[in-house]
C-alpha positions in Angstrom: 19.0 53.7 78.5 19.8 54.9 82.1 19.7 51.2 83.3 21.7 50.0 80.5 24.6 52.5 81.3 25.1 50.6 84.7 25.5 47.3 83.0 28.3 48.2 80.7 31.4 50.1 81.2 31.6 51.4 77.6 32.4 50.6 74.1 35.9 49.6 72.9 37.3 49.8 69.4 40.2 47.7 68.3 42.7 49.1 65.8 45.6 47.6 64.0 48.2 50.5 63.8 49.1 53.4 66.0 48.1 55.9 63.2 44.7 54.4 63.2 44.3 54.8 67.0 45.7 58.3 66.9 43.2 59.2 64.1 40.3 57.7 66.0 41.3 59.5 69.3 41.5 62.8 67.6 38.1 62.2 65.9 36.5 61.1 69.1 37.6 64.3 70.9 36.4 66.4 67.9 33.0 64.5 68.1 32.7 65.7 71.7 33.5 62.5 73.7 35.2 63.4 76.9 35.7 60.1 78.7 38.0 58.2 76.5 40.8 55.8 77.5 43.4 54.4 75.1 45.5 51.0 75.7 48.5 50.4 73.4 51.4 47.9 73.5 53.9 50.7 73.4 53.7 54.5 73.7 52.2 56.4 70.8 53.4 59.8 70.4 50.6 62.3 70.7 48.0 59.9 71.8 47.6 61.5 75.4 47.0 64.9 73.8 44.6 63.3 71.3 42.4 61.8 74.0 42.5 65.1 76.1 44.7 63.3 79.1 44.9 66.1 81.7 48.0 67.5 83.0 48.9 65.7 86.3 50.0 67.0 89.5 53.1 64.9 89.6 55.6 67.7 88.9 53.9 69.8 91.7 54.1 66.8 94.2 57.7 66.3 93.3 58.6 70.1 94.0 56.7 69.7 97.3 58.7 66.5 98.2 62.0 68.1 97.3 61.5 71.2 99.1 60.3 69.1 102.2 63.3 66.9 102.1 65.8 69.7 101.6 64.2 71.8 104.4 64.2 68.7 106.8 67.9 67.9 105.9 69.0 71.5 106.6 66.7 71.9 109.6 67.8 68.8 111.3 71.5 69.7 110.8 70.8 73.2 112.0 68.9 72.0 115.0 71.7 69.5 116.0 74.6 72.0 115.4 73.1 75.3 116.6 70.3 74.5 119.2 70.7 71.1 120.8 74.4 70.4 120.8 76.4 73.4 119.8 80.1 72.7 119.7 82.6 75.7 118.8 85.4 73.9 116.8 88.2 76.0 115.6 86.3 79.3 115.9 83.9 78.3 113.2 80.4 79.5 113.3 77.7 77.1 114.7 75.6 77.7 111.6 78.2 76.5 109.1 75.8 76.1 106.2 78.4 75.0 103.6 78.9 71.8 105.6 75.2 71.2 105.5 74.9 71.3 101.7 75.7 67.5 100.9 72.9 66.1 103.2 70.6 68.9 102.2 71.1 68.0 98.6 70.7 64.3 99.1 67.4 64.7 101.1 66.1 67.0 98.6 66.6 64.3 95.8 65.3 61.6 98.2 62.1 63.5 99.0 61.5 64.6 95.5 61.8 60.8 94.1 59.6 59.5 96.9 56.9 62.0 96.4 57.1 61.5 92.5 56.6 57.7 92.7 53.9 57.7 95.4 52.2 60.6 93.6 52.3 58.9 90.3 50.8 55.6 91.8 48.2 57.4 93.5 47.1 59.7 90.7 47.0 56.7 88.3 45.0 54.7 90.8 47.5 51.9 91.0 47.6 49.3 91.9 44.4 48.4 90.2 44.2 44.5 89.8 40.8 44.6 88.1 39.5 46.8 85.4 36.4 46.3 83.2 38.3 46.2 80.0 39.8 42.8 81.2 36.3 41.4 80.5 36.9 41.6 76.7 38.7 38.5 75.6 40.6 40.2 72.7 42.1 42.8 75.0 44.8 40.3 75.8 46.2 41.6 72.4 46.7 45.2 74.1 50.0 44.1 75.4 51.3 42.7 72.1 50.1 43.8 68.9 46.7 45.8 69.0 45.6 49.2 70.0 42.3 49.8 71.8 40.2 52.9 72.3 37.4 52.8 74.9 34.7 55.3 75.3 33.1 55.1 78.6 29.4 54.9 79.2 29.5 57.6 81.8 30.2 60.1 79.1 27.4 62.5 78.4 27.5 61.9 74.7 27.5 58.1 74.9 24.7 56.1 73.3 25.2 52.5 72.6 24.2 52.4 69.0 25.5 55.8 67.9 28.9 55.3 69.7 29.4 51.8 68.1 28.5 53.4 64.6 31.0 56.1 65.4 33.8 53.7 66.3 33.0 51.7 63.1 33.1 55.2 61.1 36.8 55.7 62.4 37.8 52.1 61.0 37.8 50.1 64.2 38.7 46.5 63.3 36.3 45.3 66.0 33.9 47.0 68.4 33.5 45.3 71.7 30.9 46.0 74.4 32.7 46.3 77.8 30.8 44.7 80.6 31.0 46.4 83.9 30.4 43.1 85.9 33.5 41.4 87.5 
């Protein structure tokens, strides 16, 4: 069985409705499968929770980017106005922080948005021009009218015949073996 695991990526069940894949994903998690992926033509409410999709670090990265951008904006203005080139205009203080607010705000938004986009791409491992599920001919329907649930062979509970029987038991329309070869 060990050498067979390297030849295949996993088994993929094809479903006709969002309710079917949601039910199948819940049953797969209840059965003890941990390495599950779902592919749908549109977002299915509750599917990420059903397959046990982990919470991502994108909100934290966005916070870090926002704080970094805001501190950079404020720090640059402070450095220019107070340290490097101090000008006393009209008796105002050199550290006139209310004047620094617009640039600080804009750089906070810029930093947060850049970190959010780059973090999302990195955590989703994108761009990924090749994936083993593309080896299944019927997977082309994933972008139009079919729903696919893939149980990966690296899952500790994965066994080719038992996993195929499981996918059939949750009313998979078709069960496909996903080849790991390019």
